[in-house]
PAKOLMI-402046 format. One record per residue (C-alpha): x, y, z; residue in one letter. Coordinates in steps of 0.2 Angstrom, whole numbers, padded with zeros to 4 digits, always signed. Example, Ala and Ser with C-alpha at 12.3 -4.5 7.8 and 13.67 -1.06 7.14 Angstrom:
PAKOLMI-402046
+0062-0022+0039A +0068-0005+0036S 
This chain:
PAKOLMI-402046
+0234-0271-0369M +0234-0270-0389N +0220-0264-0389K +0230-0246-0380F +0245-0249-0392L +0237-0249-0408N +0228-0229-0401K +0236-0213-0406S +0239-0200-0392K +0224-0192-0394E +0212-0207-0395E +0219-0213-0377L +0217-0196-0370I +0199-0196-0377N +0197-0212-0368E +0207-0208-0353L +0195-0191-0350Q +0178-0203-0356K +0183-0214-0339L +0188-0199-0329E +0172-0192-0332Q +0161-0209-0327E +0172-0210-0312V +0166-0192-0307N +0148-0198-0311N +0151-0212-0300L +0157-0199-0287K +0143-0187-0289E +0130-0204-0289S +0139-0209-0274E +0136-0194-0264G +0118-0194-0267R +0115-0212-0261Y +0122-0207-0245K +0115-0192-0241T +0096-0201-0245F +0103-0217-0235F +0110-0210-0220N +0096-0195-0219S +0079-0207-0219T +0073-0211-0203S +0070-0230-0208D +0084-0243-0204F +0094-0248-0218A +0105-0260-0223F +0116-0273-0231I +0124-0291-0228K +0135-0301-0236D +0135-0320-0242E +0137-0326-0223K +0123-0311-0216F +0138-0299-0208R +0133-0282-0209Y +0146-0272-0220I +0133-0258-0223L +0120-0247-0209V +0113-0230-0210N +0112-0217-0197K +0097-0221-0191A +0101-0239-0188N +0118-0235-0179L +0107-0227-0166D +0095-0240-0165F +0110-0253-0161F +0119-0239-0152G +0135-0243-0158L +0149-0236-0171T +0150-0240-0189E +0168-0251-0182N +0155-0260-0168E +0143-0266-0183V +0152-0269-0197Y +0158-0289-0198G +0145-0293-0183K +0128-0304-0188T +0111-0305-0178D +0120-0318-0167W +0129-0304-0162E +0118-0289-0162L +0100-0293-0159M +0102-0312-0149P +0084-0310-0147D +0077-0311-0163I +0092-0318-0172A +0082-0335-0178V +0069-0323-0186I +0082-0313-0195C +0093-0326-0203H +0076-0335-0207K +0071-0323-0218S +0087-0316-0224D +0090-0337-0230Q +0071-0335-0237E +0075-0321-0251V +0090-0328-0255I +0083-0346-0259Q +0067-0335-0267K +0078-0323-0274N +0061-0310-0271E +0058-0295-0259T +0050-0301-0245I +0040-0291-0233I +0040-0296-0213I +0036-0290-0197E +0041-0293-0181E +0040-0284-0164T +0055-0280-0154V +0055-0273-0136G +0034-0268-0139G +0038-0261-0156K +0031-0266-0170I +0043-0264-0188F +0039-0271-0205E +0054-0275-0212T +0057-0275-0231R +0071-0287-0237K +0080-0290-0256F +0094-0298-0261P +0108-0290-0270I +0121-0297-0282L +0138-0293-0279F +0155-0290-0293N +0160-0307-0285N +0145-0319-0291G +0139-0320-0272K +0121-0315-0267I +0119-0304-0250G +0103-0297-0244T +0101-0277-0240G +0085-0271-0234G +0073-0257-0225F +0066-0258-0206V +0053-0244-0204K +0043-0245-0187D +0024-0246-0188I +0020-0246-0171T +0008-0231-0172A +0002-0239-0190Q -0004-0252-0181K -0013-0245-0165Q -0022-0234-0177V -0029-0247-0187E -0035-0259-0170K -0044-0241-0163T -0054-0240-0182L -0056-0255-0182I -0064-0257-0164E -0073-0242-0168S -0080-0248-0187E -0086-0264-0175K -0094-0252-0166K -0103-0242-0178F -0108-0260-0185R -0117-0266-0173A -0126-0251-0170T -0132-0249-0186F -0138-0268-0190E -0145-0268-0171Q -0155-0252-0173A -0175-0251-0169A -0179-0240-0185V -0171-0242-0204G -0153-0235-0205V -0144-0234-0220A -0132-0224-0230L -0133-0216-0246L -0124-0206-0259N -0132-0189-0257T -0128-0185-0276R -0138-0200-0283T -0146-0205-0268G -0139-0225-0271Q -0139-0237-0255F -0122-0238-0251V -0128-0248-0235S -0143-0254-0225I -0148-0263-0211N -0160-0279-0210Q -0173-0269-0203K -0174-0256-0215Y -0177-0269-0228C -0192-0277-0216D -0199-0259-0216F -0199-0260-0239I -0201-0278-0240G -0185-0280-0249Y -0169-0292-0249S -0154-0282-0243M -0147-0283-0260S -0163-0280-0270E -0161-0262-0259M -0143-0259-0263L -0145-0259-0282Q -0159-0244-0278K -0160-0227-0275T -0172-0219-0262F -0180-0213-0281M -0186-0230-0283D -0196-0230-0265I -0202-0215-0262T -0217-0210-0266H -0219-0201-0284P -0226-0184-0274E -0211-0186-0264D -0198-0186-0274V -0194-0169-0275Q -0194-0164-0260T -0180-0176-0255N -0171-0171-0270I -0172-0153-0266N -0167-0156-0247K -0154-0166-0253N -0147-0152-0264S -0149-0139-0248E -0139-0151-0239L -0125-0151-0251I -0124-0132-0253D -0125-0129-0233G -0140-0122-0232L -0146-0137-0220L -0135-0144-0206S -0147-0162-0209E -0167-0161-0209F -0181-0172-0203S -0198-0175-0213Y -0213-0185-0213E -0215-0195-0232K -0224-0211-0240R -0213-0226-0246Y -0220-0239-0260V -0216-0257-0255C -0212-0272-0262K -0230-0277-0266D -0235-0259-0270G -0241-0254-0251K -0241-0235-0249I -0234-0234-0230I -0228-0217-0221W -0210-0213-0213G -0202-0203-0205R -0186-0199-0213L -0170-0189-0202T -0155-0188-0215I -0137-0184-0204S -0122-0180-0218P -0105-0189-0216L -0096-0173-0220W -0094-0159-0209K -0102-0141-0216Q -0089-0131-0228G -0079-0143-0234E -0079-0151-0250N -0076-0170-0252P -0075-0179-0268H -0094-0190-0264E -0104-0183-0254Y -0115-0197-0240F -0127-0195-0226H -0134-0207-0215I -0154-0210-0216A -0165-0217-0202I -0182-0220-0204V -0196-0222-0193E -0212-0230-0198N -0226-0218-0193I -0240-0229-0204T -0250-0234-0188E -0252-0217-0181S -0253-0207-0200K -0270-0218-0201L -0278-0215-0186T -0272-0196-0186E -0280-0198-0202E -0298-0206-0198A -0301-0195-0181L -0300-0182-0195I -0311-0188-0205E -0326-0196-0192S -0322-0176-0185E -0326-0171-0201E -0341-0181-0203K -0350-0176-0187Y -0345-0158-0189R -0352-0161-0205N -0368-0168-0202L -0372-0156-0189V -0368-0141-0201E -0379-0147-0215L -0392-0149-0205A -0408-0134-0209A -0413-0135-0192D -0408-0130-0177G -0397-0141-0166I -0391-0136-0146I -0382-0146-0136I -0388-0137-0117I -0376-0139-0101Q -0385-0137-0084N -0397-0125-0092G -0381-0114-0103I -0381-0119-0123V -0365-0124-0122V -0363-0126-0144F -0375-0121-0158A -0376-0123-0178N -0376-0111-0190D -0396-0116-0194A -0399-0113-0175M -0390-0096-0176I -0400-0091-0193K -0415-0094-0185M -0413-0085-0168G -0404-0070-0176K -0389-0068-0160Y -0372-0068-0164P -0364-0082-0161K -0355-0075-0148E -0370-0069-0142E -0378-0088-0143V -0365-0097-0133I -0364-0099-0114G -0379-0090-0115S -0396-0100-0102P -0407-0105-0115F -0424-0097-0105L -0416-0081-0114K -0422-0089-0130F -0439-0096-0125V -0456-0085-0124A -0461-0077-0107E -0477-0085-0106D -0466-0099-0111K -0452-0102-0099K -0460-0108-0083D -0466-0123-0096E -0449-0127-0099I -0445-0122-0081K -0456-0136-0075Q -0451-0150-0090M -0436-0147-0084H -0436-0151-0064I -0448-0167-0068T -0433-0171-0078R -0421-0168-0064A -0432-0180-0054K -0430-0193-0066G -0449-0194-0070E -0452-0196-0088P -0456-0179-0097V -0461-0179-0117P -0443-0180-0129S -0455-0171-0142R -0465-0152-0138Y -0469-0139-0147E -0466-0121-0138T -0463-0104-0144V -0445-0093-0142L -0441-0076-0149H -0428-0069-0159N -0415-0055-0157S -0429-0044-0166E -0443-0048-0151N -0451-0058-0164E -0461-0075-0159K -0455-0090-0166V -0465-0107-0168D -0453-0120-0165A -0456-0140-0162E -0443-0145-0148I -0434-0164-0149S -0425-0167-0136I -0409-0180-0129S -0399-0184-0115E -0383-0186-0120I -0362-0184-0113T -0356-0168-0118F -0336-0164-0113R -0338-0180-0101S -0352-0170-0092E -0372-0175-0095M -0378-0163-0108A -0396-0163-0117F -0396-0162-0136L -0412-0151-0143A -0416-0151-0163I -0424-0137-0164I -0438-0138-0180H -0443-0119-0185D -0465-0122-0190I -0467-0102-0190T -0464-0098-0211E -0475-0113-0215N -0489-0103-0207K -0484-0086-0214F -0478-0088-0231H -0494-0087-0243K -0497-0072-0232E -0483-0060-0231N -0474-0066-0250L -0471-0050-0254Q -0465-0044-0238K -0456-0059-0237S -0445-0055-0256E -0445-0037-0250E -0438-0041-0235K -0425-0055-0241Y -0417-0041-0253R -0413-0033-0238M -0407-0045-0233I -0397-0048-0244S -0392-0033-0247E -0386-0029-0231N -0379-0046-0227A -0362-0049-0222S -0365-0066-0231D -0362-0065-0247I -0382-0070-0258I -0382-0077-0275W -0393-0084-0290T -0386-0095-0304M -0396-0098-0321D -0400-0117-0321I -0398-0119-0340N -0386-0105-0344T -0374-0108-0328G -0371-0088-0327K -0374-0078-0310F -0389-0065-0314T -0386-0059-0295Y -0374-0054-0280F -0377-0046-0264S -0366-0032-0260P -0356-0042-0248S -0345-0047-0262V -0336-0033-0264K -0326-0034-0244Q -0326-0052-0245I -0320-0053-0262R -0317-0038-0268G -0328-0037-0286Y -0342-0025-0285T -0358-0036-0291P -0357-0029-0308E -0339-0035-0311E -0345-0054-0301A -0359-0059-0312I -0347-0056-0328E -0336-0071-0320L -0338-0089-0325S -0339-0102-0311L -0322-0111-0316E -0314-0094-0314K -0322-0089-0297T -0315-0103-0287V -0300-0113-0288T -0297-0130-0302P -0299-0142-0286G -0314-0133-0281S -0322-0129-0298Y -0321-0150-0302Q -0331-0154-0285K -0342-0141-0290L -0345-0148-0303M -0346-0167-0298K -0358-0160-0286V -0369-0152-0299F -0369-0168-0312N -0372-0179-0299E -0388-0171-0295E -0395-0169-0311M -0393-0186-0313R -0403-0192-0300N -0414-0179-0303N -0411-0171-0284N -0410-0153-0291I -0433-0157-0298L -0437-0160-0279S -0452-0155-0273L -0444-0153-0257D -0441-0135-0260S -0432-0132-0242N -0418-0143-0248R -0400-0138-0249T -0383-0144-0253I -0371-0139-0240L -0352-0136-0248L -0337-0129-0246E -0323-0123-0256Y -0310-0112-0264E -0315-0094-0268H -0305-0084-0279I -0303-0064-0271C -0300-0051-0283K -0282-0049-0276D -0276-0067-0278G -0278-0073-0264S -0291-0087-0258I -0304-0087-0245N -0313-0104-0238I -0332-0103-0243M -0345-0111-0234E -0361-0109-0246T -0379-0118-0246R -0386-0120-0261I -0406-0123-0267S -0415-0122-0281A -0428-0109-0289I -0445-0115-0294K -0456-0107-0305D -0476-0109-0300I -0476-0127-0308N -0461-0131-0296G -0449-0131-0310K -0430-0127-0304P -0425-0112-0314V -0411-0105-0303A -0399-0111-0290I -0399-0099-0277Q -0383-0099-0263G -0378-0092-0251I -0359-0091-0245S -0350-0087-0229R -0332-0082-0229D -0327-0097-0214I -0306-0093-0218T -0303-0088-0200E -0313-0099-0193R -0305-0115-0201R -0289-0107-0194K -0298-0106-0178A -0303-0125-0180E -0286-0131-0185D -0277-0120-0171S -0288-0129-0158L -0286-0145-0163R -0267-0141-0165T -0267-0132-0147S -0276-0149-0139E -0261-0159-0144R -0248-0150-0142Q -0256-0146-0122L -0256-0167-0122A -0239-0167-0129N -0234-0153-0118A -0239-0163-0103M -0232-0179-0109H -0215-0171-0115I -0217-0160-0096A -0222-0173-0087K -0234-0164-0080L -0251-0173-0071G -0266-0163-0065Y -0274-0171-0049W -0289-0163-0037E -0291-0165-0020Y -0309-0167-0011N -0307-0162+0008V -0323-0166+0015A -0320-0185+0008K -0302-0186+0012D -0300-0191-0007L -0287-0188-0023F -0294-0190-0040T -0280-0194-0051F -0278-0192-0071N -0268-0206-0081D -0254-0193-0085H -0252-0194-0068F -0249-0208-0064Y -0239-0209-0078A -0227-0199-0068I -0225-0214-0054F -0222-0224-0068R -0237-0236-0064T -0257-0237-0071T -0274-0236-0064A -0277-0253-0068E -0260-0255-0056Q -0266-0246-0042E -0285-0249-0042G -0292-0237-0049G -0291-0218-0050Y -0295-0212-0033E -0286-0215-0016M -0287-0208+0001T -0273-0195+0007S -0266-0207+0020A -0263-0219+0004C -0254-0206-0008Y -0243-0203+0007A -0237-0221+0009R -0238-0224-0007R -0226-0209-0016F -0221-0199-0004V -0205-0200+0002H -0204-0202+0022P -0191-0188+0025D -0204-0174+0015D -0216-0182+0021M -0219-0166+0035S -0217-0154+0024V -0231-0160+0013V -0242-0162+0029G -0238-0145+0034I -0240-0134+0015E -0257-0145+0017I -0259-0137+0031Q -0258-0120+0028K -0268-0123+0012A -0285-0129+0022L -0282-0115+0037E -0281-0101+0023S -0293-0085+0022S -0287-0081+0005D -0298-0086-0009P -0282-0085-0021N -0271-0094-0011Y -0260-0103-0020N -0243-0113-0018R -0226-0121-0026Q -0216-0133-0018I -0203-0145-0024E -0199-0162-0014H -0196-0181-0016R -0205-0196-0020I -0205-0213-0023I -0207-0218-0040F -0218-0237-0038A -0202-0244-0044D -0194-0240-0030G -0179-0226-0037E -0181-0209-0029I -0188-0195-0038G -0192-0177-0037Y -0205-0165-0042I -0215-0147-0040I -0232-0149-0034V -0241-0132-0037R -0259-0132-0031F -0275-0122-0026F -0288-0121-0018I -0308-0116-0018E -0320-0112-0003K -0339-0115+0000D -0348-0098+0004E -0345-0099+0021N -0326-0098+0016G -0322-0114+0021C -0309-0124+0008T -0318-0137+0000V -0304-0142-0014K -0288-0142-0019T -0281-0144-0037Y -0267-0140-0043G -0254-0152-0056A -0240-0162-0053N -0219-0159-0065Q -0206-0174-0061D -0191-0164-0063I -0180-0181-0058T -0170-0177-0075E -0167-0157-0072R -0162-0163-0055K -0149-0174-0061Q -0146-0164-0075V -0139-0148-0062E -0130-0160-0050E -0121-0166-0069A -0119-0149-0074F -0113-0140-0055R -0098-0159-0059E -0096-0152-0079S -0094-0133-0074E -0079-0138-0059Q -0071-0148-0071K -0074-0136-0087F -0068-0123-0075R -0050-0131-0069S -0050-0136-0090Y -0050-0117-0094I -0037-0112-0082E -0023-0127-0085D -0026-0129-0104A -0008-0127-0114P -0019-0117-0128D -0025-0101-0125G -0046-0098-0123I -0052-0083-0124Y -0072-0076-0122V -0078-0061-0133L -0092-0054-0136D -0104-0052-0153N -0095-0036-0158T -0075-0044-0155G -0073-0038-0139Q -0063-0049-0127Y -0072-0051-0111I -0062-0064-0101G -0046-0076-0105A -0038-0091-0095N -0019-0087-0092Q -0013-0097-0106A -0023-0085-0118G -0016-0070-0110C +0004-0078-0111S +0001-0077-0128I -0003-0061-0132V +0008-0053-0118G -0006-0045-0113Y -0016-0048-0092S -0034-0050-0090A -0038-0034-0087E -0029-0028-0102E -0036-0037-0113L -0056-0034-0107Q -0052-0016-0114K -0044-0023-0133L -0053-0030-0148S -0049-0041-0162I -0044-0028-0172R -0033-0022-0156N -0023-0037-0159L -0025-0044-0178T -0011-0039-0186S -0012-0024-0199D -0012-0033-0216E -0023-0048-0212F -0035-0037-0199L -0050-0034-0218E -0045-0056-0217E -0049-0058-0198G -0066-0048-0200L -0070-0061-0213V -0070-0074-0201H -0077-0066-0187F -0092-0061-0198K -0092-0082-0203K -0094-0086-0182I -0108-0070-0179I -0117-0082-0197E -0112-0098-0195T -0109-0104-0177G -0091-0105-0179K -0074-0105-0189A -0057-0113-0190D -0043-0102-0195F -0024-0095-0194E -0020-0078-0191I -0006-0065-0189L -0010-0059-0170Y +0002-0042-0165K +0011-0047-0145H +0011-0032-0133K +0029-0035-0135G +0030-0028-0153G +0032-0045-0160S +0021-0055-0170K +0014-0073-0170R +0005-0084-0176W -0011-0092-0171L -0021-0104-0176S -0040-0102-0172I -0054-0110-0168S -0069-0103-0162A -0087-0107-0159V -0103-0093-0154K -0110-0098-0138L -0122-0088-0138S -0129-0072-0148E -0120-0063-0137S -0105-0072-0135T -0091-0082-0144I -0078-0095-0137L -0061-0095-0148S -0045-0107-0144F -0030-0101-0150A -0014-0112-0152K +0005-0102-0154D +0011-0109-0171I +0025-0097-0176T +0039-0108-0174E +0030-0120-0187R +0025-0107-0199K +0044-0104-0200Q +0048-0121-0200T +0035-0121-0216E +0043-0106-0224K +0061-0113-0225E +0053-0130-0231L +0043-0122-0245A +0059-0114-0249N +0073-0124-0250Y +0060-0136-0260R +0060-0122-0271N +0080-0123-0270H +0079-0139-0274L +0067-0143-0287E +0076-0129-0299E +0091-0138-0296L +0082-0152-0302V +0074-0146-0318K +0091-0139-0321E +0098-0155-0320R +0089-0164-0329T +0087-0152-0343A +0106-0154-0348E +0105-0173-0342L +0091-0174-0359E +0102-0163-0369I +0120-0173-0365V +0105-0192-0369N +0103-0183-0387S +0120-0178-0390T +0125-0193-0386K +0114-0203-0395D +0114-0195-0411K +0133-0197-0409F +0134-0214-0408F +0121-0215-0423S +0131-0206-0434I +0144-0219-0432I +0134-0235-0431A +0127-0230-0446H +0133-0213-0455D +0150-0218-0455L +0149-0237-0463K +0143-0229-0479N +0154-0222-0487P +0167-0235-0480F +0157-0249-0487A +0158-0241-0506G +0176-0239-0506I +0179-0255-0501L +0165-0265-0514S +0172-0252-0528S +0190-0257-0525C +0186-0273-0528E +0175-0268-0543L +0192-0260-0548L +0204-0273-0545K +0193-0286-0557R +0192-0271-0570S +0212-0270-0566I +0212-0288-0572I +0203-0284-0585K +0209-0269-0592Q +0192-0262-0593D +0200-0241-0594M +0180-0234-0592V +0175-0245-0576K +0194-0241-0570I +0192-0224-0570E +0173-0226-0564K +0177-0234-0551H +0190-0224-0544T +0178-0208-0548N +0168-0217-0534T +0181-0221-0520I +0187-0203-0525Q +0172-0196-0520T +0166-0207-0504S +0183-0203-0498S +0178-0185-0502K +0164-0189-0489N +0171-0199-0476A +0184-0186-0473Y +0169-0172-0472A +0161-0182-0463L +0177-0188-0451L +0179-0170-0452D +0163-0162-0444N +0159-0179-0433I +0179-0172-0425L +0173-0154-0425N +0155-0159-0416W +0166-0170-0402S +0177-0155-0401R +0161-0142-0396L +0152-0153-0383Q +0167-0159-0373M +0172-0139-0373G +0187-0141-0380K +0185-0133-0400C +0193-0111-0396Q +0191-0100-0405V +0204-0091-0417N +0197-0075-0424K +0207-0065-0436E +0207-0056-0450K +0200-0064-0468N +0198-0060-0484N +0180-0066-0489I +0184-0070-0507H +0200-0081-0505S +0190-0090-0494L +0177-0094-0503I +0183-0097-0515I +0196-0112-0508D +0178-0121-0502S +0170-0122-0520I +0188-0129-0527A +0187-0141-0516S +0169-0146-0520L +0169-0141-0538Q +0172-0160-0540V +0157-0164-0534I +0149-0149-0543A +0153-0156-0561S +0144-0174-0559M +0129-0166-0556K +0131-0154-0570E +0129-0137-0556I +0137-0121-0558K +0146-0111-0543L +0141-0095-0547I +0148-0081-0536L +0146-0063-0532S +0156-0055-0520T +0172-0042-0516N +0187-0046-0519K +0195-0034-0503K +0181-0038-0492V +0188-0043-0474Y +0180-0048-0460T +0184-0055-0441L +0181-0074-0441F +0188-0091-0435D +0196-0097-0452K +0193-0117-0451E +0174-0112-0444M +0169-0101-0459F +0176-0113-0470N +0166-0129-0463T +0152-0117-0462I +0153-0113-0479I +0160-0131-0488R +0144-0140-0478N +0130-0122-0484L +0137-0127-0504I +0138-0148-0500T +0118-0146-0494N +0114-0133-0510A +0123-0149-0520I +0114-0162-0512K +0096-0155-0514F +0097-0147-0532S +0094-0154-0549N +0104-0161-0565K +0109-0144-0573G +0101-0128-0560Q +0115-0115-0552N +0120-0111-0535I +0124-0093-0529Y +0137-0087-0516I +0136-0071-0512G +0142-0056-0501V +0136-0039-0497C +0137-0025-0486E +0123-0023-0472L +0130-0008-0466N +0149+0001-0464E +0151-0016-0450K +0142-0029-0456Q +0143-0039-0471L +0131-0055-0476K +0137-0072-0484I +0122-0081-0492S +0122-0100-0501V +0107-0099-0513K +0098-0115-0522D +0087-0119-0536E +0083-0137-0528G +0068-0146-0519V +0066-0131-0505G +0059-0137-0487M +0042-0138-0481S +0038-0125-0466K +0037-0144-0454E +0056-0147-0459I +0063-0129-0455L +0057-0129-0438S +0066-0146-0434K +0080-0138-0444L +0091-0135-0429F +0085-0149-0417N +0098-0161-0409V +0086-0175-0402D +0077-0177-0422V +0084-0185-0438S +0085-0171-0450N +0092-0183-0462T +0085-0185-0480N +0092-0189-0498Y +0096-0176-0509G +0090-0175-0526T +0103-0192-0534N +0098-0202-0516N +0116-0192-0507E +0116-0197-0490K +0120-0185-0476G +0120-0187-0456T +0110-0169-0453G +0129-0166-0442L +0134-0153-0454G +0119-0138-0453L +0122-0143-0433L +0142-0137-0434L +0137-0122-0444C +0123-0115-0432K +0137-0119-0416E +0152-0112-0426F +0141-0097-0431A +0134-0091-0413E +0151-0096-0406K +0158-0083-0419N +0142-0068-0413N +0133-0075-0427S +0116-0088-0434E +0112-0096-0449I +0097-0090-0457I +0084-0101-0467V +0074-0095-0480E +0064-0109-0490S +0051-0114-0502E +0045-0131-0505E +0048-0134-0524G +0058-0119-0527K +0074-0119-0517G +0082-0115-0501S +0094-0099-0495T +0105-0098-0479F +0116-0086-0474S +0124-0080-0460F +0132-0061-0453N +0149-0057-0450V +0159-0041-0444E +0166-0031-0458K +0185-0025-0453V +0197-0013-0465E +0211-0023-0475E 
């Protein structure tokens, strides 16, 4: 009470006002707290020290089903006896530990998470508070995720192939199964420290990186290819890699990850390479042979090498498929026939003999034939090696004619004939055919070096062969018939690449010394492509039969005997070994594999085939079968017949195809289609079918309801008719995306038949090139709610910004005020007290000089304290909004003179002259007290920052008929740009010591600024460091 009695009325009023403001702040804070407390969906409560409820929110009251009066003062024993023990125990734990705890409780089949914390009341006792959250759904999701993770992990670890999770950008292994580790030879911990680049063959790394980039860029949805891996022991192995991304197409995740599945295909690769190598060696052996080689089957030539074609001068297509006797001289045909008859009887015949053949030009060819029996394409055949011995007889006699004939052949040959100087390595001749095959004229070709006519790889290959020949002296061989057969890549004039097969031989001088190289080059590009295509076709045919589950069979009518192959037995899930061979009677086949109920159908079809007179008779039937394991399946049988010269059916043949899976799929599809149709019709969301132009084809009932049109009406409309005009362009962009990528998800505004507009969430997929399926959900209400929430949120954010700015200003002001009271106000009084003590001592000593000095100090400190208190009072009135502006007409000269008079003593102490320049009869309309405060503070500042003996100029000048400019200019220390920029910031301390270490508060300039603004003016500052400052403000000019 005494502290209030000692205060003045004005101080008491100030205290009351502060208390009133604090009460209002508390009420406002309490209102916000209650709003938050009751708006949260979590249960919120507070209990006293005896665990009785003293406050609960609306959500908690709804849970209890009670009112506040029915809950307050009650304990958990009275409200929730079933879980009261758990609640009471947790309350005690909170108070004992004096910290927040989190517990989970199950009530009524639901799981709740309770966060409890201690609360200290004003009486010193401790209660508890808490928030309770229903986490049932969260727990169910966590459980589902755990189960899903277990299933995935089991599949991941037990997979029969290598499986790994990798970072798509870096290639780093994130997770890997044991099969993958076994495949490469590293431990799991070693693999997790590596990237896929570390274990990939260097030649395959960039391919993998490029495909990963295409996956990230959306150019690939997934990919699979064969690549080489480097094992831990350095061994190279082959794997088939399949990559699937873990992000949806179009997404832009923070990190990209993918699943990699690797299958070891090393064995199949090695087998394939060995087969190709073996075939290549055999083919090279035959093609390199100087003698003609043919294969005869049933008297027909089924194969002939290039040497044989050259020997006979027949086109290869004419040779293949013709009887061998066609190429035998007439007088030798009977002899050859008799040898064939003798051989057929099993009697011995010579394996080597001479005969006479004739070529396409009816020229006789003396030949030596070596013949042996072989198996070709699973049938008996004869391999004949034919050595032309004609040339030896005519070589010397017809040398000149032969040379001319050679030139004629060379000029007209389809192959390229060329020669090269063995010493210079330059070409000396090209036949005209070089123009047709390579695009160069003979003259152009001669000018090219060997290195520029072939690819780099082929050049190295040729150089290796030539160097080997020279090193082993083979090219100097006396055998003039020796040739080298080479295959390499030629560069044509247009830049294309041809594969050339070349026979090379040496041209020797009269002494047998090689002087040149002769070559005959044949373009075998198309032949190579055909051979590759044939090998591919053969493999594809075998694969196709396996994939299509086809099995070939033949039936000999006379013997009543079926002949099957492995593909046939594979259909019935058995093997030839299990069935006792590849042959089986019809009765055994029917009993073993035909379903009993379908035997009659099969029998009728067989009888029809046997009795048919049509030589082209063929049929296709479906029937059930019994697999070797006892299961029932379905096959399609396609069969044909062969008749003898009497028109009797002697043979049937055909193929069986297993269609069991197709039948099962058809049945499943019928069931699925029925379910799908039911789903379409009963679906709550709209489902539409459109063509690739956006025209509606059909819709379910919900789809019709959404847009207000019947199904028949919709079929006359397109998306252009239903899309809201402002979204039509965007809708067409989405539709284009569906056509190009196959799917799209988006939200768009549609027009209802009744004229209203509805927001739809669309998810569409392309079923085919001409059909699109679209799912639509009406989200109009959700959109409206989102818009309202967004507007409300923006409004709240603006309010928060305004309140935050106000609080920052208030806090800054409060900090400034307390800083002044705590520090600046103390200093003048400290000076007065210390001077009083010194004055007391000087009076005792009667030292008049010091008495005067201390008296002046007390007077100066008192004036400073008074000025400071006056500034604080004025500033606090401004902050409280109680400073009223009282504008009245005043003589400016009189006002300034009064202010100068009050500051003359302070100025004289620093020998500073205050020079006034003004018209004595100038008047202004301004608050007198505020004007005096501005002038006094500006002059005080000028004195403070001026040096001894300097001048301060106070001036008044007319700007125009209605305004005056008042300025205070000093010659002092001035200010930097940095200080100028912060001069009027309330939250920045601008207190600086004067030239005589005078202390200020920084409050005076703030008062000047605010008082000037209250009178519709502003403080203008001009200053230069080291040259002084000028403060000025404008006032309204009025008549006297």
